[in-house]
N, C-alpha and C positions, 0 to 999 in steps of 0.2 A: 899676616898670612905670608912665609914667605915658602922658594924652592930655594932646597940649600944658601944659602948668607942672601939670597937679592928677596927684597915685595915684591907683591904682587899687587898684597887689594890689607885695606888697616881699613876701622870706620875711626872717623876721625871728629873731632869736637864736637861737631853738629848731627851726627849718631847719622849717616850717608857712609855709603860701604868706596871709598876708593878704593881702585883696580888702577892698573898699567897695563893700555892693550897700543897699539901702535897707534902713530898722529892720524893716522886715514882714518884707523875703528874712533877715536877719542872725538872725531869729527864730525864724525856719524850721528854719533850715541844727543852729542849739546846740539848740531841745526835738528832733527828729531823730540831734543829739550825730554832723552831719557835722560841725564846727566845735566851738567855744567862740570868746566873749565875748573883745573885743581889747581890751592897755591899752598905748601909749608905754608905759611906763612909772611912768604916774602910778598905778596903783592901780584904777583905776575905768575899768569896761570902756568904748569910743569909742560906741556907737547903731549907729554903722553901721560897721564896722565889724563884722569876723568871721576867725578866726585858725582855717583849713581842715588841718588832722589830717595826715600821714604817714597814716593807713593810706585816706583817699579822693585818692593823689595822683596814682589813672591819673584823675582829674576837676579835672583842679586844668588844664588847659586850658581849660574847660569852665566854673569860674567864676571865670578868668580872661576870654575872652571877654566873659564878663557882667558880668562891673564895668568891662569899655570901654565898653559899649550906657549900661548907665547912667550914668557918667561922664563919656564924649561926649556925652550930652543934656542937660549938667549948663550951664546956663550961671555 
């Protein structure tokens, strides 16, 4: 999913929803065990990305809207 040319959400190869959010929000979700740090294959998680587990798929649309709002406000 994109805002203009900027990606804010994607399904990764495990089927989890990956969203781009502020680093503080990413850490909140990781600590709450809603998601995990996400890496595009480098092994090092990116600070603005979190993979939301399938156990929380009922909330995916809310996280996608939050990510879109975050990315829509960035230049």
